[in-house]
C-alpha atoms as one frame of an Amber mdcrd trajectory, in Angstrom:
protein
   9.652 -10.254  43.133   7.151  -8.533  40.741   7.491  -9.352  36.936   8.236
  -6.224  34.910   5.344  -4.913  32.844   7.509  -5.542  29.561   7.965  -9.096
  30.244   4.389  -9.801  30.949   3.591  -7.955  27.695   6.453 -10.255  25.857
   4.921 -13.273  27.256   1.121 -12.423  26.379   2.209 -11.434  22.984   4.564
 -14.212  21.963   3.134 -17.157  23.878  -0.427 -16.307  23.217  -1.132 -13.689
  20.683   1.289 -14.543  17.961   0.441 -18.480  17.928  -3.304 -17.463  18.031
  -2.953 -14.991  15.196  -1.052 -17.628  13.113  -3.463 -20.251  13.695  -6.586
 -18.102  13.061  -4.958 -15.980  10.302  -6.195 -12.771  12.267  -6.139 -11.490
  15.928  -9.902 -11.526  17.279 -11.218  -8.521  19.143 -12.035 -10.699  22.251
  -8.235 -11.006  22.834  -8.705  -7.474  24.303  -7.574  -5.270  21.228 -10.882
  -3.957  20.879 -11.560  -5.061  17.195 -10.184  -7.967  14.829  -6.757  -7.155
  13.376  -5.412  -8.629  10.204  -2.445 -11.193  10.698   0.252  -9.075   9.135
  -0.795  -5.933  10.910  -0.680  -7.785  14.278   2.513  -9.388  13.574   4.257
  -5.998  12.529   2.855  -4.247  15.643   4.336  -7.104  17.824   7.711  -6.767
  16.266   7.630  -3.006  17.008   6.426  -3.483  20.523   9.387  -5.843  21.200
  11.939  -3.293  19.871  13.711  -0.804  22.057  12.959   2.027  19.526   9.527
   0.717  18.402   8.984   1.302  14.536  12.189   3.089  14.197  13.894  -0.205
  14.539  12.189  -1.775  11.581  14.692  -1.742   8.760  12.027  -2.623   6.101
   9.647   0.381   6.933  10.321   2.719   4.008   8.168   5.394   5.477  10.602
   6.299   8.262  12.577   8.369   5.771   9.554  10.958   5.925   9.626  11.619
   9.590  12.660  13.848   9.448  11.268  15.565   6.435   7.942  16.974   8.021
   7.775  20.427   8.632   4.103  21.013   9.715   2.628  21.350  13.170   2.471
  18.377  15.375   0.532  17.794  18.627   0.557  14.551  20.440  -1.844  13.910
  23.279  -0.605  11.560  26.081  -3.383  10.065  28.364  -2.131   9.919  32.042
  -3.867   6.703  32.654  -2.789   4.955  29.388  -0.437   1.880  30.511   0.751
   1.262  27.080   1.541   4.637  25.613   3.193   6.339  28.269   4.714   9.730
  27.650   8.344   8.414  27.423   7.512   5.161  25.868   4.984   6.603  23.326
   4.884  10.159  22.558   8.332  11.191  23.266   9.718   8.353  21.257   7.398
   8.620  18.270   7.794  12.334  18.209  11.525  12.132  18.559  11.439  10.898
  14.745  10.231  14.293  13.781  13.648  15.943  13.668  12.950  18.922  11.688
  10.206  20.273  14.047   9.639  20.580  17.711   6.304  18.562  18.382   3.922
  19.723  21.156   3.196  16.944  23.756   0.348  17.409  26.079  -0.697  15.099
  28.879  -4.363  14.695  29.485  -5.945  13.373  32.755  -9.155  11.838  33.183
 -10.010  14.965  35.459  -9.307  17.307  32.586 -12.243  15.730  30.661 -14.508
  14.767  33.523 -14.313  11.242  32.930 -13.409   8.461  35.087 -10.798   6.991
  32.975  -9.501   7.376  29.268  -7.000   4.690  28.880  -5.523   3.640  25.797
  -8.387   3.790  23.389 -10.484   6.092  25.553  -9.917   9.054  23.167 -12.183
   7.366  20.765 -15.050   6.833  23.077 -18.391   8.773  22.384 -18.238  10.298
  25.761 -15.230  12.329  24.885 -16.811  13.928  21.839 -17.311  17.395  23.503
 -13.837  17.425  25.238 -11.142  15.662  23.452 -12.811  15.267  19.971 -13.737
  18.898  19.994 -10.297  20.119  21.179  -8.314  18.101  18.665 -10.820  19.270
  15.738 -10.275  22.982  16.868  -6.538  22.532  16.830  -6.498  20.939  13.258
  -8.866  23.857  12.004  -6.454  26.452  13.277  -4.094  24.520  10.983
């Protein structure tokens, strides 16, 4: 029987990531996160990842009251090959907090950009400058 992804993530974060972060005082980039993370940022993120409604379950996050007040345009990009921020678990959940507007959610595939893969952090890769970055910049400029 295959172990569900959520349980593998839970084990990785809580049995490796949290103790390592508490011991070192930060989370090192070599753990796979791409960059060093401050201790408290990592621990807050872990608490959100382990909550069914992500950051919306954080009773101490005062900024949550602002989600429902936002009146501007909102576009969320979902990378089809992102194993972490899937459309339902990422964009739809997060965009659901913006109750005063109807956010636009767009799924982007690697084929759309001519890339072999995009993944979780691939949007920020320099090879996406002329595709993803340009498209986002043009959307912001239209404002």
